C-alpha positions in Angstrom: 223.5 51.3 32.6 226.3 53.8 32.3 226.0 56.6 34.9 228.3 59.5 35.4 228.2 63.3 35.6 227.6 64.6 32.1 230.2 67.3 31.4 232.1 68.7 28.4 235.2 66.8 29.3 233.3 63.5 29.6 231.6 64.0 26.3 234.9 64.9 24.6 236.3 61.7 25.9 233.4 59.5 24.8 234.0 58.0 21.3 231.3 56.5 19.1 231.0 52.8 19.0 229.5 50.2 16.7 226.0 50.7 18.4 224.1 53.7 19.8 224.3 53.9 23.5 223.0 56.2 26.4 225.0 57.6 29.2 222.8 58.7 32.2 223.7 61.6 34.5 224.2 60.5 38.1 222.7 63.6 39.7 219.5 64.5 37.7 217.2 61.5 37.4 216.2 61.0 33.7 218.9 63.2 32.2 221.1 61.5 29.7 223.0 61.8 26.5 222.5 59.5 23.6 225.8 58.8 21.7 225.1 57.6 18.1 227.4 55.4 16.1 227.6 58.2 13.7 229.3 60.4 16.4 226.3 62.6 17.0 225.5 63.3 20.7 222.0 64.3 21.7 220.7 65.2 25.2 217.5 63.5 26.4 215.2 63.5 29.4 213.2 60.4 30.4 210.3 60.4 32.8 207.0 58.7 33.6 203.7 60.5 33.2 200.9 60.5 35.9 199.5 57.4 34.1 203.0 55.8 34.5 203.6 55.9 30.7 207.3 56.2 29.9 208.1 59.2 27.8 211.2 60.9 26.4 211.9 64.5 25.6 214.8 65.3 23.2 216.5 68.4 24.6 218.8 68.8 21.5 222.1 68.0 19.9 225.5 68.8 21.5 226.7 72.0 19.7 228.1 75.4 20.3 224.5 76.6 20.8 223.7 73.8 23.3 226.4 73.0 25.8 226.3 70.3 28.5 225.6 73.0 31.1 222.7 74.4 29.2 221.3 71.0 28.6 221.6 70.2 32.3 219.7 73.4 33.2 216.9 72.4 30.8 216.8 68.9 32.2 216.5 70.3 35.7 213.5 72.4 34.6 211.9 69.3 33.1 212.6 67.3 36.3 210.9 69.9 38.5 208.0 70.1 36.1 207.4 66.3 36.4 207.7 66.5 40.2 204.8 68.9 40.2 202.7 66.5 38.1 203.5 68.0 34.7 203.8 66.1 31.5 206.2 67.9 29.2 205.9 65.5 26.3 202.1 65.3 26.6 201.8 69.1 26.7 204.1 69.4 23.7 202.0 66.9 21.8 198.7 68.6 22.8 200.1 71.9 21.7 201.1 70.4 18.3 197.6 68.9 17.9 195.8 72.1 19.0 193.6 73.9 16.6 194.3 77.5 15.6 191.7 80.3 15.5 191.6 79.8 11.8 190.7 76.1 12.3 188.0 77.1 14.8 186.5 79.7 12.5 186.5 77.2 9.6 184.6 74.7 11.7 182.1 77.4 12.8 181.6 78.5 9.1 180.8 74.9 8.2 178.4 74.4 11.2 174.6 74.2 11.2 174.6 77.2 13.6 176.2 79.4 10.9 174.2 77.9 8.1 171.0 78.8 9.9 171.8 82.5 9.8 170.1 84.7 7.2 172.1 84.9 3.9 172.8 88.6 4.3 174.2 88.0 7.9 176.4 85.1 6.7 177.9 87.3 4.0 178.7 90.1 6.4 180.1 87.7 9.0 182.4 86.0 6.4 183.7 89.5 5.5 184.5 90.3 9.1 186.3 87.0 9.6 188.3 87.2 6.4 189.2 90.9 6.6 189.7 91.5 10.3 189.8 88.5 12.6 192.0 86.1 10.5 194.7 88.6 9.7 195.1 89.6 13.3 194.8 86.3 15.4 194.0 83.6 12.9 197.3 81.8 13.3 197.2 81.8 17.1 196.3 78.5 19.0 192.7 78.8 19.9 193.1 77.7 23.5 196.0 80.2 24.0 194.0 83.3 23.0 193.5 85.4 26.1 191.0 88.2 26.8 193.9 90.6 26.6 194.7 89.3 23.1 191.1 89.9 22.0 191.3 93.5 23.4 194.5 94.0 21.3 192.6 92.8 18.2 189.8 95.2 18.9 192.3 98.1 19.3 194.0 97.2 16.1 190.8 97.3 14.1 189.8 100.6 15.7 193.1 102.0 14.7 192.6 100.8 11.1 195.4 98.3 11.0 193.2 95.9 8.9 191.9 98.7 6.6 192.7 98.2 2.9 191.3 98.0 -0.6 190.5 94.6 -1.9 189.6 93.4 -5.4 186.0 92.1 -5.6 185.4 91.5 -9.3 187.4 91.9 -12.5 186.7 95.6 -12.3 185.6 96.3 -8.8 187.3 97.3 -5.6 186.0 97.3 -2.0 187.3 99.5 0.7 187.8 97.7 4.0 187.6 100.2 6.9 188.3 99.9 10.6 186.7 102.0 13.4 185.1 101.2 16.7 181.8 99.9 15.2 183.6 97.4 13.0 185.9 96.4 15.9 182.9 95.9 18.3 181.1 93.7 15.8 184.3 91.6 15.1 184.7 90.9 18.8 181.0 90.0 19.1 181.3 87.6 16.1 184.5 86.0 17.6 182.6 85.5 20.9 179.8 83.8 19.1 182.2 81.5 17.3 184.0 80.6 20.5 180.8 80.0 22.3 179.9 77.5 19.6 183.3 75.9 20.0 182.9 75.6 23.7 179.5 73.9 23.2 181.2 71.5 20.8 184.0 70.9 23.5 186.6 72.0 21.0 187.9 74.6 23.5 187.3 75.1 27.2 186.8 78.8 27.4 185.6 81.9 25.5 188.2 84.7 25.7 185.8 87.2 24.3 182.9 86.4 26.6 183.5 89.1 29.2 184.4 91.9 26.8 181.5 94.4 26.7 182.8 96.7 24.0 179.8 96.7 21.8 177.4 99.5 22.5 174.2 100.8 21.0 176.2 103.7 19.8 174.7 105.5 16.8 171.6 103.4 17.1 170.3 105.9 19.7 170.4 108.6 17.1 167.0 108.8 15.4 164.9 111.1 13.2 163.3 113.3 15.9 160.3 114.7 14.2 158.3 115.2 11.0 160.7 118.0 9.8 163.6 115.5 9.9 161.6 113.0 7.8 160.6 115.8 5.4 164.2 116.8 4.8 165.3 113.2 4.3 162.6 112.4 1.7 163.3 115.7 -0.1 167.0 114.9 -0.2 166.2 111.4 -1.6 164.1 113.0 -4.4 166.6 115.7 -5.2 169.5 113.2 -5.4 167.4 110.9 -7.5 166.5 113.7 -9.9 170.2 114.7 -10.1 171.1 111.1 -11.0 173.3 110.9 -8.0 171.3 108.0 -6.5 169.6 105.3 -8.5 165.8 105.0 -8.1 166.1 101.5 -6.8 168.4 102.6 -4.0 166.3 105.7 -3.1 163.2 103.5 -3.0 165.0 100.9 -0.8 165.8 103.6 1.7 162.3 105.0 1.6 161.0 101.5 2.2 163.2 101.1 5.3 162.1 104.4 6.7 158.4 103.6 6.2 158.4 100.0 7.5 161.2 99.8 10.0 162.7 96.8 8.2 166.3 95.8 8.6 168.6 96.7 5.8 169.3 93.1 5.0 165.6 92.3 4.8 165.2 95.0 2.2 168.3 94.6 0.1 167.7 90.8 0.1 163.9 91.1 -0.6 162.8 88.6 -3.3 159.6 88.8 -5.3 158.5 85.5 -3.9 158.2 87.1 -0.4 155.9 89.9 -1.6 152.1 89.6 -1.1 150.6 92.9 -2.3 147.1 91.4 -2.2 147.3 91.2 1.5 149.6 94.3 1.8 152.5 92.4 3.4 155.9 90.9 3.0 156.4 87.4 4.4 160.0 86.5 5.0 160.8 82.8 5.6 162.8 81.9 8.7 166.2 81.9 6.9 165.6 85.3 5.4 165.5 87.4 8.6 167.7 87.8 11.6 165.7 86.0 14.3 164.2 83.4 12.0 167.0 80.9 12.6 166.3 81.0 16.3 162.5 81.0 16.2 161.9 79.0 13.1 159.1 81.4 12.3 158.5 83.7 9.3 158.5 87.4 9.8 155.5 89.4 8.4 156.1 93.0 7.5 152.8 94.9 7.1 152.9 97.4 4.3 151.5 100.9 4.6 150.0 102.4 1.4 153.2 104.2 0.4 155.3 101.1 0.9 153.0 99.2 -1.3 153.3 101.9 -4.0 157.1 101.7 -3.7 157.1 97.9 -4.4 154.5 98.3 -7.2 156.7 100.6 -9.2 159.8 98.3 -9.2 160.4 96.4 -12.4 158.8 93.0 -11.9 160.9 89.9 -12.1 161.0 86.1 -11.4 160.2 84.8 -7.9 163.9 84.6 -7.0 164.8 88.0 -8.4 165.5 90.9 -6.1 162.8 93.5 -5.7 165.3 96.4 -5.5 167.7 95.6 -8.3 171.4 96.1 -8.2 173.6 97.2 -11.0 175.2 93.8 -10.7 172.8 91.2 -12.0 172.0 88.5 -9.4 173.5 90.5 -6.5 171.6 92.4 -3.7 171.6 96.1 -3.9 174.2 98.0 -1.8 173.3 101.2 0.1 176.5 102.0 1.9 177.5 104.8 -0.4 174.0 106.2 -0.9 172.9 106.8 2.6 175.8 109.2 3.6 174.8 111.3 0.5 171.2 111.5 1.8 172.2 112.2 5.3 174.5 115.0 4.3 172.0 116.6 1.9 169.3 116.5 4.5 171.6 117.9 7.2 170.9 115.0 9.5 173.2 114.0 12.4 176.4 112.3 11.2 175.9 109.6 13.8 172.6 108.6 12.2 173.2 105.2 10.5 170.8 103.6 8.1 169.8 101.3 10.9 168.7 104.5 12.7 165.6 104.7 10.4 164.5 101.4 11.9 165.0 102.7 15.4 163.3 105.9 14.5 160.0 104.3 13.6 160.2 101.9 16.6 160.8 104.8 19.0 158.0 107.0 17.6 155.6 104.1 17.7 156.5 103.6 21.4 156.0 107.3 22.0 152.5 106.9 20.7 151.8 104.4 23.4 152.5 101.1 21.6 152.8 98.1 23.8 155.9 95.8 23.9 154.0 93.1 22.0 153.0 95.6 19.3 156.6 96.7 19.0 157.9 93.2 18.8 155.4 92.5 16.0 156.4 95.6 14.1 160.2 95.1 14.4 160.3 91.3 14.3 162.1 91.0 17.6 162.5 87.6 19.3 163.1 88.8 22.9 161.1 91.4 24.7 164.3 92.8 26.3 165.3 94.0 22.8 162.0 95.8 22.4 162.0 97.4 25.9 164.9 99.7 24.9 162.5 101.5 22.5 160.0 102.0 25.3 162.8 103.4 27.6 164.0 105.7 24.8 160.4 106.9 24.3 160.0 107.5 28.1 163.2 109.6 28.1 161.9 111.5 25.1 158.5 112.2 26.7 160.3 113.4 29.9 162.4 115.8 27.8 159.2 117.1 26.0 157.5 117.5 29.4 160.5 119.5 30.7 160.5 121.7 27.7 156.7 122.3 27.9 157.0 123.2 31.5 160.0 125.5 31.1 158.0 128.7 30.8 155.9 127.8 33.9 159.1 126.9 35.7 160.6 130.3 34.9 157.5 131.9 36.4 157.7 129.8 39.5 161.4 130.7 39.9 160.5 134.4 39.6 157.8 134.0 42.3 160.3 132.3 44.6 162.7 135.2 44.2 160.1 138.0 44.8 157.5 136.7 47.4 156.3 140.2 48.3 155.4 140.9 44.7 153.6 137.6 44.5 151.5 138.4 47.6 150.6 141.8 46.1 149.3 140.1 43.0 152.1 141.5 40.8 
């Protein structure tokens, strides 16, 4: 075994032979230079792993960019790493074989967990993955994504860095927007995918698990009273008469307002789910949000007006949509119609279409409905989700009580300020 101090002068003096050979450094264990018969000289570092497996790291070829002194410095770093139990080659191989966030998302999209979601949910999730998550962190190694990286992704979506227009059909364009709501839901979806990957032992940790960025936000904004509902229904009728909203879209919004159904449950409603004889809609487990967890159908009871709304829709085959889209075979879209209604009715700009569902739930709670009754109405799986309506109703009742007592309180304050007048009966 040839051993000497590896220097520039030594390498300049070494000439290629008939066979490849290695010269080892006499001061750093494992550091050497391989001299090929072709004349190429390449720095190497040999070591044994914790399992006593012999491994070799190629530091690089001798060149102007990699001098003997630079190679020696790198060899010393590797030597110290091995002294601390490190495995440079194993870590390099593990990194090369690691999956990216794109790979993790692909596996999640192919999983039974994702397949068990409602069709409308799957469609929205795929859109968020393709349009927001992949462009920002898709190429990163999944195990190297940190909580800070997820926060940067969230901020980028909020700032609109993923916003753009995309082609959807031969003649259609879709506008991809950012904003805090979109960012929150993207982080939540990423967390769900990572949690699944952790369960599958694909990765060890979920970098989005501790990020509590999603809030109830606009979902606390509801229709406060009958006047709000009156303005909304009048706006729907006026816009429909003006041909600014199609009848099917107007009726879909009316149906949500009257039943508290989720938007996806209404836009994806098929004729086979409708049972007008028993005044109800029966959604199979895969057609509603909590069905993939409970395995149970969701029954939506239909008040008289909701029955009338369905009855006036053009009938179709069992697998046709009840509320028809302008694109045959596709669910109806309400994203552009609801803002028109909200503006015409002078409703709060923070009132989302989902707020109609929260409105009916909150008013039902204010009328004294129990948690069980609310769970049945709204199709909730967990009572914790339902309790928020009861809490909102309690806050609303407290506000009403304060308002009702305001005159009496004013009188009480006046009495406190003029006790002599009060004693005189004034």
